[in-house]
N, C-alpha and C positions, 0 to 999 in steps of 0.2 A: 573400829577405833574403838578406843572402850578410855571413859575420863571417871576418873578416884581418885579418891585419896592418896596422896604423898604420904609415903614411909621411910624410913633412913632409909635402906638399904636404896632408893635411889637420890639419897643425897645428888654421886657426882657423875649421873645422867641428869637432872637437874640443872645442876651447873657445867657441866657442856651443849644446856639447848643454850641455855646465859651469857653463857661468855659467844656462844657459833650466832647468836642470836642479835645480841650486841653486836659484835663484828659487821655485820650484813644491815646489820638498819644505820645503826648510826655510820657508813660510812660518807665520811663528808661530812657531817654534823662535829662527830668529836675529829680530835685530831688520829692519823693513825697509830705513832710513838703509844699515844693511850690507852688505846681499844688492842695494838699488841703489845703490848704489855698485860692484857689483860690474862688472871691465870684458874685454870680450870681447882685447883690444889681452893687456889682461897675457896673461890665460888665454891666449892668441897661446901665447908670447914662457916660459912656462912649457911648450907644449909642446913649443913645439921642440926647448927644451931635452934634455929627458926624449928626445925621439924622435933627434934624435943623437946622447946614448951612451946611451940600453939597454939595444945590444949589452955595452959597460966597465961598463955596471950592472945588467945581469943583469934586466934591467925588461921587461915583457913588454905591451904596448897593444894590444891588437883594437876596429876598430869595426864597427857594424852595421851596413851600409847597406841601402838603400830602393831600386832605382829611380830610383822618379819625387819621393823628396828629400831621396835625397844619405846622410850618416851622420849618423841618429839614437837614437847610445848612444854606448857607449863603454869601456870594464873599460878594470885597469892590473892587474896583481899579476910579487909574483919575492918574492925572498927575506924571509924577518920577518923586522922590524927592528929588538925592541928582543933581538934573538940569544933569546930566547925557546932552552932546554935543552928544550923538548919541541915544540915548532911551527914549521918549517924556513922553508914556505912561508906571502908574506900574501895576498889579495885589497885592495888599496888602497880599489881604487874599484871602482864599477860607475855609473853612470847612463843613463838615455835619458827623452828628453825626455819629457813626459805624455802630447799623442798618440799614445806609441807603446807606455806603458807596461801591462799585462796581457795580452801578445800574445803573454807565450812569450822575448819577445828577452831577462831577462834570464837564462834558464834555457839558453839557447844563449849570454851572454856566460861563465857560468858555467863552461857546460863544457868550453868554451874552457881555460877558466884554467885548471880542474884537472887540465887536459888536457897544457896545458902544467912546471904548477908537476909530474905525477907525471914526466913526458918531464927531469925535473931534475932528480929526488932529493925532491926540494919539497915535498916533505907529512907529516904532515900538516896543512894551512894553519891560518890566522884568523884574522876578516876584524871590524873593531871598526866599528864602530852606531852611533852617538847614539841611545841606549837613545827619546828619544819621537820619533824615529822609524820608526814605529811598523810601518808598510807595511813597509820593510826588515827588522825584528825579523821580522816573518813570513815575511817569505821566504824567509828562510834555515833558519826555524826548521823552517818550512812542509816544505825541502831537506836536515833533519837534520841543522843547525843545533843545538848544545846551547850554553850562555849563559856559558862557566868564569870567565873575570874581568870586572872593574868597570875605567875608570882616566877621570879626569877631564881638561876641559879648559878653557880659557881663552878663552873669542872675544869681544874687545868687553865685558871687564870679567864679562861672563854666563860661569860656571862649569855644564861642563854635560857631562854623565857621558856611557860609551862603554862600549860592551859588551861582549863578546867570545863 
């Protein structure tokens, strides 16, 4: 498994991982219709924009690439987005396709994120996770994460609790 910085040519593969991971991770949390309407093409365009502007925006994108199947996971991170007084960095995303979960890839991606944010003096870092995403909450808690905040978000008129 190789962890490396994303390139613009990775945008579709990252989008595919994102959509596929959302469909498995949030099944039962978000509606079938919402998940079914996620678009590889829309996510690809969003990823192209993020990657193209990553240097200017201070965002880092890492991919987990397997020799046989290509990109199977990714992470994004950068400056904490709400101007928190204590937390300066933020892990925005870690997504891994279902077949590659629980194989240590998330930990590898998290290590790269922590190293990058530390090198940019963006520590400590904050991570927001849907509270109903128990596997993700457990992943971060096992690695020393503590619940310190909560907020609510609205996805298609469904109010969901996020924990930091």
